[in-house]
C-alpha positions in Angstrom: -141.1 -70.6 94.8 -137.6 -71.2 93.3 -136.1 -74.5 94.4 -132.4 -74.7 95.4 -131.7 -77.1 92.5 -132.7 -74.4 90.1 -130.3 -71.7 91.5 -127.3 -73.9 92.6 -124.5 -74.3 90.0 -121.2 -76.2 90.3 -122.5 -77.9 93.5 -120.0 -80.1 95.3 -120.1 -81.9 98.7 -117.2 -81.1 100.9 -118.2 -83.1 104.1 -121.4 -84.6 105.3 -123.9 -81.8 105.6 -121.6 -79.3 103.9 -121.7 -78.3 100.2 -120.2 -75.5 98.1 -122.1 -74.0 95.1 -122.5 -70.9 92.9 -125.7 -69.0 93.1 -126.8 -68.2 89.6 -128.9 -65.3 90.8 -125.8 -63.3 91.8 -123.6 -61.2 89.4 -120.1 -61.9 90.9 -120.5 -65.7 90.8 -118.5 -66.3 94.0 -118.7 -69.7 95.6 -120.9 -70.1 98.7 -121.1 -72.8 101.3 -124.2 -74.3 103.1 -123.7 -76.2 106.4 -126.5 -78.2 107.9 -127.0 -77.7 111.6 -127.6 -80.6 114.0 -130.7 -79.0 115.4 -132.1 -78.2 112.0 -131.7 -75.3 109.6 -128.6 -74.2 107.6 -125.8 -71.7 107.8 -124.9 -69.9 104.6 -121.5 -68.1 104.1 -120.0 -66.4 101.1 -116.5 -67.7 100.4 -115.3 -64.7 98.3 -113.6 -66.8 95.7 -114.2 -68.3 92.2 -111.7 -71.1 92.6 -113.3 -74.4 93.4 -110.4 -76.0 95.4 -109.9 -72.8 97.5 -113.6 -72.7 98.1 -113.6 -76.3 99.3 -110.7 -75.5 101.8 -112.6 -72.5 103.2 -115.8 -74.4 103.4 -114.1 -77.2 105.3 -112.7 -74.7 107.9 -116.2 -73.2 108.4 -117.8 -76.7 108.7 -115.2 -77.8 111.3 -115.7 -74.6 113.4 -119.5 -75.0 113.3 -119.3 -78.6 114.5 -116.9 -77.6 117.3 -119.3 -74.9 118.5 -122.2 -77.4 118.4 -120.3 -79.9 120.5 -119.3 -77.2 123.0 -122.8 -75.8 122.9 -121.6 -72.3 121.8 -123.4 -69.8 119.6 -122.9 -70.5 115.9 -122.6 -66.9 114.8 -120.3 -64.1 116.1 -122.4 -61.0 116.5 -121.3 -57.4 116.5 -122.6 -54.9 119.0 -124.8 -53.3 116.3 -126.3 -56.6 115.4 -127.1 -57.4 119.0 -128.9 -54.0 119.4 -130.9 -54.8 116.3 -132.0 -58.2 117.8 -132.8 -56.5 121.1 -135.0 -53.9 119.6 -136.8 -56.5 117.5 -137.4 -58.9 120.5 -138.5 -56.0 122.8 -140.7 -54.3 120.3 -143.9 -54.8 122.5 -142.2 -54.3 125.8 -140.2 -51.1 125.9 -141.6 -47.6 125.2 -141.0 -45.6 122.0 -138.7 -43.3 124.0 -136.5 -46.2 125.1 -136.3 -47.4 121.5 -135.2 -43.9 120.4 -132.6 -43.8 123.2 -131.1 -47.2 122.3 -131.0 -46.3 118.6 -129.3 -43.0 119.4 -126.7 -44.7 121.6 -125.7 -47.3 119.0 -125.7 -44.9 116.1 -123.6 -42.2 117.8 -121.4 -44.0 120.2 -121.2 -47.8 120.4 -120.9 -48.4 116.6 -118.1 -45.8 116.5 -116.3 -47.3 119.5 -116.6 -51.0 118.9 -117.1 -51.0 115.1 -117.8 -54.4 113.4 -115.6 -56.3 115.9 -117.4 -59.5 117.2 -118.5 -59.1 120.7 -116.7 -62.3 121.8 -113.4 -60.7 120.8 -113.8 -57.4 122.8 -111.4 -57.3 125.7 -112.1 -56.1 129.2 -109.7 -53.3 128.7 -111.7 -52.1 125.7 -114.9 -52.2 127.7 -113.5 -50.3 130.6 -112.0 -47.7 128.2 -115.4 -46.5 127.0 -115.7 -43.9 129.7 -112.5 -42.0 128.7 -113.3 -42.3 125.0 -116.9 -41.0 125.6 -115.8 -38.0 127.5 -113.4 -36.9 124.7 -115.7 -37.9 121.8 -117.4 -34.6 121.2 -114.3 -32.6 121.7 -113.0 -34.2 118.5 -113.9 -31.9 115.5 -114.0 -34.9 113.1 -116.8 -36.4 115.2 -118.8 -33.2 115.2 -118.4 -32.8 111.5 -119.6 -36.4 110.9 -122.7 -35.7 113.0 -123.9 -32.2 111.9 -127.4 -32.6 113.2 -125.9 -33.4 116.7 -123.8 -30.3 117.0 -125.9 -29.1 120.0 -124.7 -32.0 122.2 -122.6 -30.9 125.1 -118.9 -31.4 124.6 -118.5 -32.5 128.2 -121.2 -35.2 129.0 -122.6 -35.5 132.5 -121.8 -38.7 134.5 -125.5 -39.5 134.6 -125.6 -39.4 130.8 -122.7 -41.8 130.4 -124.2 -44.0 133.1 -127.5 -44.3 131.3 -125.7 -45.3 128.1 -123.7 -47.9 129.9 -126.8 -49.4 131.6 -128.5 -49.6 128.2 -125.5 -51.3 126.7 -125.4 -53.8 129.6 -129.1 -54.5 129.2 -128.7 -55.3 125.5 -125.7 -57.6 126.2 -127.6 -59.4 129.0 -130.4 -60.0 126.6 -127.9 -61.5 124.2 -126.6 -63.8 126.9 -130.1 -64.9 128.0 -131.0 -65.7 124.4 -127.8 -67.6 123.8 -126.4 -65.1 121.2 -123.2 -64.9 123.2 -121.6 -67.6 125.4 -120.6 -65.4 128.4 -121.8 -62.3 130.1 -120.2 -59.1 128.7 -120.7 -55.8 130.4 -119.1 -52.4 130.8 -118.3 -52.0 134.6 -120.6 -49.4 136.3 -118.8 -49.3 139.6 -115.8 -47.5 138.2 -115.1 -44.7 135.7 -117.7 -42.3 137.1 -116.8 -39.9 139.9 -114.2 -42.2 141.2 -116.6 -45.1 141.3 -119.0 -43.3 143.7 -121.8 -42.7 141.2 -124.9 -44.5 142.0 -128.1 -44.8 139.9 -130.9 -42.8 141.5 -133.8 -44.8 143.1 -137.1 -45.1 141.3 -139.2 -42.0 141.7 -142.8 -42.5 142.9 -146.0 -40.8 144.1 -147.2 -40.6 147.7 -150.8 -41.6 148.7 -151.6 -37.9 149.1 -150.3 -37.0 145.6 -152.2 -39.9 144.0 -155.4 -38.7 145.7 -154.7 -35.2 144.4 -154.2 -36.4 140.8 -157.3 -38.6 141.1 -159.5 -35.7 142.3 -158.2 -33.4 139.5 -158.9 -36.0 136.8 -162.4 -36.8 138.0 -163.4 -33.2 138.3 -161.8 -30.2 136.5 -160.0 -32.3 133.9 -163.1 -34.1 132.6 -165.2 -30.9 132.7 -162.5 -29.2 130.6 -162.3 -32.2 128.2 -166.0 -32.1 127.5 -165.6 -28.5 126.2 -163.0 -29.4 123.5 -164.3 -28.7 120.1 -162.3 -31.4 118.4 -163.7 -35.0 119.0 -160.1 -36.3 118.7 -159.0 -34.0 121.5 -161.9 -35.2 123.7 -161.0 -38.8 123.1 -157.4 -38.2 123.8 -158.2 -36.6 127.2 -160.5 -39.4 128.2 -157.8 -42.0 127.2 -155.3 -40.2 129.5 -158.0 -40.3 132.3 -158.6 -44.0 131.8 -154.8 -44.8 131.5 -154.1 -43.3 134.9 -156.8 -45.3 136.8 -156.1 -48.5 134.9 -152.4 -48.3 135.8 -153.3 -47.5 139.4 -155.6 -50.6 139.5 -153.2 -53.1 138.0 -149.6 -51.9 138.3 -148.9 -52.7 134.6 -146.1 -51.2 132.6 -147.2 -48.4 130.3 -146.4 -50.3 127.2 -148.3 -53.3 128.5 -151.4 -51.1 128.8 -150.9 -49.6 125.4 -150.7 -53.2 123.9 -153.8 -54.3 125.8 -156.7 -55.6 123.6 -160.3 -56.3 124.5 -159.8 -60.0 123.9 -157.2 -60.1 126.7 -159.7 -59.2 129.4 -162.1 -61.6 131.1 -164.4 -61.3 134.0 -164.3 -64.1 136.6 -165.8 -64.7 140.0 -163.8 -66.2 142.8 -164.5 -67.3 146.3 -162.1 -66.3 149.1 -161.8 -66.1 152.8 -161.7 -62.6 154.3 -159.8 -61.4 157.4 -162.6 -62.6 159.7 -162.7 -66.1 158.2 -165.9 -65.6 156.4 -166.2 -67.1 152.9 -167.3 -64.5 150.2 -167.2 -64.2 146.5 -166.2 -61.3 144.3 -165.9 -60.6 140.6 -162.5 -59.5 139.3 -161.0 -58.9 135.9 -158.3 -61.3 134.7 -156.0 -59.5 132.3 -153.7 -61.5 130.0 -150.5 -59.4 129.5 -148.4 -60.2 126.5 -144.7 -60.7 127.1 -142.4 -61.5 124.2 -140.1 -64.4 124.7 -136.9 -63.5 122.8 -135.8 -67.0 121.9 -137.6 -68.2 118.8 -139.7 -65.0 119.0 -142.6 -66.8 120.8 -145.0 -65.0 123.1 -145.5 -65.8 126.7 -148.3 -64.4 129.0 -148.8 -63.5 132.6 -152.1 -62.8 134.2 -152.9 -59.6 136.2 -155.8 -59.5 138.6 -157.7 -56.2 138.7 -160.6 -55.3 141.1 -164.1 -54.5 139.8 -163.4 -50.8 139.7 -161.2 -51.5 136.7 -164.4 -52.3 134.8 -165.6 -48.7 135.2 -162.6 -47.3 133.3 -162.8 -50.1 130.8 -166.3 -49.1 130.0 -165.3 -45.5 129.6 -162.5 -46.4 127.2 -165.0 -48.7 125.3 -167.5 -45.9 124.9 -164.8 -43.2 124.2 -163.1 -45.1 121.3 -166.3 -46.4 119.6 -166.8 -47.6 116.9 -163.2 -49.1 117.3 -164.3 -51.7 119.8 -163.9 -55.1 118.2 -162.2 -57.9 120.2 -158.9 -57.4 118.4 -158.8 -53.7 118.9 -156.7 -51.9 121.4 -158.4 -50.7 124.6 -156.7 -47.4 124.3 -156.4 -46.3 120.7 -156.3 -43.2 118.6 -158.6 -43.6 115.6 -158.2 -47.4 115.7 -154.4 -47.3 116.0 -152.4 -48.2 119.1 -151.4 -45.3 121.3 -147.6 -45.2 121.6 -147.4 -42.6 124.4 -149.4 -40.4 126.8 -146.3 -38.7 128.1 -147.1 -35.2 127.0 -150.7 -34.9 128.3 -149.8 -36.5 131.6 -146.8 -34.2 131.9 -149.1 -31.2 131.4 -151.4 -32.5 134.2 -148.5 -33.0 136.7 -147.1 -29.5 135.9 -150.5 -27.9 136.5 -150.7 -29.7 139.9 -147.1 -28.9 140.8 -146.2 -32.6 141.0 -143.9 -32.9 138.0 -140.9 -33.2 140.3 -140.4 -35.2 143.6 -140.1 -33.4 146.9 -136.3 -32.9 146.5 -136.9 -31.3 143.1 -134.4 -33.8 141.7 -136.3 -36.4 139.6 -139.1 -36.0 137.1 -142.2 -38.2 137.3 -144.7 -39.5 134.7 -147.1 -42.4 134.1 -144.4 -45.0 134.6 -144.0 -44.1 138.3 -147.5 -45.2 139.2 -146.2 -48.7 139.1 -143.8 -48.0 142.0 -146.7 -46.6 144.0 -148.8 -49.7 143.2 -146.1 -52.1 144.3 -145.4 -50.2 147.5 -149.2 -50.2 148.2 -149.4 -54.0 147.7 -146.7 -54.7 150.3 -148.2 -52.2 152.7 -151.5 -54.1 152.5 -149.6 -57.2 153.6 -149.7 -59.0 150.2 -146.9 -61.6 150.2 -143.9 -60.3 148.2 -143.9 -63.4 145.9 -147.5 -62.8 145.0 -146.9 -59.1 144.4 -143.9 -59.9 142.2 -146.1 -62.3 140.1 -148.8 -59.7 139.8 -146.5 -57.0 138.4 -144.3 -59.3 136.4 -140.9 -58.8 138.0 -138.5 -60.5 140.3 -138.3 -60.1 144.1 -134.8 -58.6 144.1 -135.7 -56.1 141.4 -138.9 -55.1 143.1 -137.1 -54.6 146.4 -134.3 -52.6 144.9 -136.1 -50.3 142.5 -139.9 -50.2 143.2 -140.5 -50.3 147.0 -140.6 -46.7 148.3 -141.7 -46.7 151.9 -141.8 -43.3 153.7 -140.9 -43.3 157.3 -144.5 -43.1 158.3 -145.5 -46.0 156.0 -142.7 -48.2 157.2 -143.5 -47.5 160.9 -147.2 -48.3 160.4 -146.5 -51.5 158.4 -144.1 -52.7 161.1 -146.4 -51.8 164.0 -149.3 -53.8 162.5 -147.1 -56.9 162.7 -145.5 -56.2 166.1 -146.5 -56.9 169.6 -144.9 -54.4 172.0 -145.3 -55.8 175.6 -143.6 -52.8 177.3 -144.2 -49.1 177.1 -141.9 -47.3 174.7 -138.9 -45.7 176.5 -137.6 -42.5 175.1 -133.9 -42.1 174.1 -133.4 -39.5 176.8 -134.7 -42.0 179.4 -132.3 -44.6 178.2 -129.4 -42.2 178.7 -130.6 -41.2 182.1 -131.3 -44.6 183.5 -128.8 -47.4 183.0 -131.4 -49.9 184.5 -133.3 -49.8 181.2 -130.7 -52.0 179.6 -130.7 -54.6 182.4 
């Protein structure tokens, strides 16, 4: 390994912890500066000059600004929007799906890089953020834009409000991640309550499956789907079908995100036996599966974990996956794999199943559904079974407000049954017509 003393030429100390030097590995021989950080590590900047006195003045300004930011506990570097997207995709590599990654890359390549350029995020004004809607609507009407993006000529010239809204939500998610990981000092976001349909546009609620629909899918997978899979000539096609079968029931038993299931390894699953007190007060014991789900902590790129409890039925599908993917069944191997490699998506096979059953769309024929929406059914089922909300939130790895806003999908029947179980009604139910006919009801 090359030591700094071997590559640094004309080295001079400007201030304590700040030096200027010429790197002899470069062709242009510009001066550079190195500033030591209080918490450890260094910041390197090119000074774009070959004059020593000018380099010293520039290095002093950089050193002074870094010290000021350290005192005020501000980020050392000014990031552009494109750089923050790159950091987000790196940190969330094991969390978001391959389709979300493609969407984020498409949004930054086509729109946000063109709109914000290389301007540091901290220098973007609120007017600039709010002006994205108007710019985006007119973007593809510009012939220059279409000529620069020949392979995107099929994109509609007039985007739908839902399309722009999804781009803005993705942008705000990336900037929130930047704030949470201390890449920026304040929250920066494009307002979503204005600019779309006069401010009336609202994000659709999370789609889900009803209990009846889940039973219909389950019956289909256990019967006709498996019989058909056994007739496949290709062993790879048979394994793929059984992986789809196992994925559905594993998600229904745990409420995990699809990417969390795809990243699951055999070493992350343990069988434990716990004692508990049932509804009648009788102490019993039962075996469960404790699943360690990997969650990347963005700061310093460390990993955190949460633990998901799955009932014994989970073991049946784990065994099927183990036998299906043999001989790729070592502790470090993925539970669901394709020839030993991690599965990135089961979107297409499950889409085919839903279309065959007529369940691809919800009852209003408005929103499409896929494997992700099993999670919403699972959370709703937990609450219906009177599991405390805080326990349910811990099990599925989300916050209570997010769970209540996006995942709980009670039908009127479910809501009534859940409330009636916890209610004591001392009087007979009075009809609305009786209330209107008899004023004494309200006495």
